C-alpha positions, 0 to 999 in steps of 0.5 A: 685183749688182742694182739695190739696191747690195748688192754686196761691194766691194773694200776699198782697200789702204793702203800699209804704209811699214815692214814688221813684219819690218824693225821686228823687225830694227831693234828687236832689233839695237837692244837687242843692240847695247846688250846687248853694249855692256853686256856689254863695257864691264863686264869691260873696266872691271873688266879695267883696274881690275885691272891698276891694283890689280896695279900699285898692289900691286907698287908698294906692295911695292917701296916698302915694301921700299925703305922698309925698306931706307933705314931700315936704312941710315940706321940705320947711317949707310951711305951706299951705292946702293940694292940694291933699286933696282939690283935692280928696274931691272936689265934696262933701260928698255925695261921701264919700270921705274925706282926705287925712289928715295928723294926727300928733303925739308927741314924746310919740305918742299921736296924735295932734287931737282926734282920732276916733275908726278906726284911734286908731286901726290903731295907735295901729297896727302901734305901735306894727308892725314897718314894718307896713305901711298900714292899711284898715279898714271898717268903717261908715260915719255920714249917716251910709254908709259904706267906707273903712278907709285907714292909712298910717304910717309916720315914720322918714327916713334917709332923715329926719336926717338933721332937725331931727338929733342930731343937732336939738332941743330936741323936734324935735329929733327923731330916725330912723324908729319912728312913728310921724304921719298918713295919712288918707283917706276915700275911698267909697265901690262904686257905692251903686246900682252897688253893690246891682244889682250884689247881685240880680243878682246873686240871680236871676241867682242862682233861674233861674239855680235852676228851669232850672235844676230842669225842665231838671233833671224832664224831663230826670228822668221821660223818663229814670228812673221813667217811666220804673220803673213805668211800672215794677211796674205796671207789678209786681202789676199785677203778684202779683194780679194773672195775670201771663200772663203780661209781660213787654215791655221795649226797654231802651237798659240799665240796666232796659231793662236787669231787664225787660227781668229777670222779664219776664223770672221769670214770665214765669217760674212761669206760667210754674211751676204754669201750672204743679202744676194745672196738677199735682192737677188735676191728684191728684183730679182725683186719690183722687176720684179713691181711694175714690171709691175704699175706699167705695168699699172696706169698702163695701166688708169687711161689707159683708165679716164680715156678711158672715163669721159671718153668715157661722160661726154660721151657721157651729157651728151646724153641728159641734156640731152635728158632735162632738156628734157623733164622741163621741159616736163613741170613746165610741163604743166597737170597737177599730178602730171605736173608733180611728176614732171617736178621729180623727173626734172629734180632726178635729173637735174642730179644725175647731171649734177653727177657726170658733169662731176665725173668729167669734171674729174677725168679732164682734170686727171689726163690733164694736160689741163686748161689753166691761163689766168693773168691778173689776177683779183678775188677780191672779184667771185669771192666776191660772184658765188658768194655770189649764186649760193648763196643759193637753196641756202641759203634752201632748206636754211634755212641762213645765209650769212656773208661777210668779204671785206676791201674793199682785197683786191689783184689776183692773177694766178691762173685765175679759172674754176679758183678759182670752181670750187674755191670752189663746191666748197667752199661746196657741200661746206659746204652739203651738211653743215650741218644746218638752221639751221646757218651757212656762213661766207666770208672773204677777206683778204691775206696777206703772208707769201705775197708775191712779189718785188714786195712785193704780198701774197696772198690767203687764202680760207676757208670754214668751216661748223657741220657735225659736224666730221671726225675727225683720222684721216679729215683726211689721206684727205678729198682722195682721190678717191671718198672720204667721211667716215663717213655717222654723222658727216655725216648722210645726204649724197649725193655721189660724193667728188670735190668736195674731191679737185678742189679740191685738184687745181685748187689746186695747177694755179693753184699755191695751197695747200689745208688743212682744220682740223676737230674733231668737233662744231665744223665744218670749215674749209677754207682757200686760199692764193694767191699774188700771181702764179700765173704766176711761182710756176709759173715758179719751181717749174718752174726749182726754186725753188719758190713 
């Protein structure tokens, strides 16, 4: 849209590897599994703990009952089978019930019968801790089924002193609190089918909770979060594709609705700015077209002007030369008055001829018809020629001309006639603005900073004067065509304002550089920098290498 490149370009879409919905599901699924696992582990643990505590209580009661029976039978010295054990074991081994049986211990704590591993562990625990009376251990029966083994320690009490005190035989003497036996009873863990059904119920409840939670979360997240976000994403995608008139329509009453409103405001602002840019671009296109037309018109006018100047100047030369010839005849007449008139005519005609020559030169340069002939040139010879040529003018204006031309100046490859015209214009300009009694100085020296590929140094030529100088604000315009410095600073000096412009253009043609240094009241200095080989510098410039 337009030539300035202000059109709206769609943004490139970034590929989304994982959608927001997928992230939500993954994160919620992980959190839900963690919550369900914690919720199941805690009651599962307490269920097992309660089962163990129930078996421990039952075992404690059974062993205590068997201990009381043992004390009664032992006091009456009646040796008979345990009624408690018979009653508890009734019903067969299928119920995993055995005991409660008494295991006697000798005075050296050796058992009267062989102990299995749970009984050995219980005995060690009772021996280590004299205050421990009960021990419940996990065990298995002969079929590998789980059961709890409850052991109660049988220790000597004060009531045993009558039979096992100091008066009793040595083998029957016991100390207070001495371990004399254990009561062992096996308590089943409970009905296996109930345990497994409880565990299965826990698992099924966890799975159902996970499914219901997932469904509820999916519905809630879809309606409250994912659907509005998906709508905003579609709107942003269309806006990124260049459709700035699209708008978001959310009425959730929460932060997402505020985000939607802000997004709409942003799109409206972008559309407004885009419209302004479009209008500005169209206006600029119109201005550019108008400027192009004006430029073409100016170019044509400039061509016509150059052709007119060239033709008119050329046509004016012939009558001017005739005028100069006849004026010369008048000057040579014997009449003093007529000779003075002839001198005035000659002076005016020469000034006019100089203006015409300047116009022809500038017209040729602008038309690209100025021919440049590069050849080896002696700068010293050109300087001497110009000094001799300008000597009569200097004497007439009572101006001192000084020269400082180095004797070892190298030969440079340049256009001698163009260089001579440049220096002639600079010297003429200096003498024009130098007051009576002033000084014009011409200097020339080698310049190693402008040496070429062959290490041959360039040449620097400067023309300075003691005139009124040029203000800094004027120095950027003195090389413009037809421009003249304010007359109050330069005395009444006539001219077309083309001398410096021609010198600047000709310096560029021979691949040199012309600069000016000046300040009011301290004169002016114009310096020309010449490369050692102008022809090679021109080739390098055309090739894009510069000089």
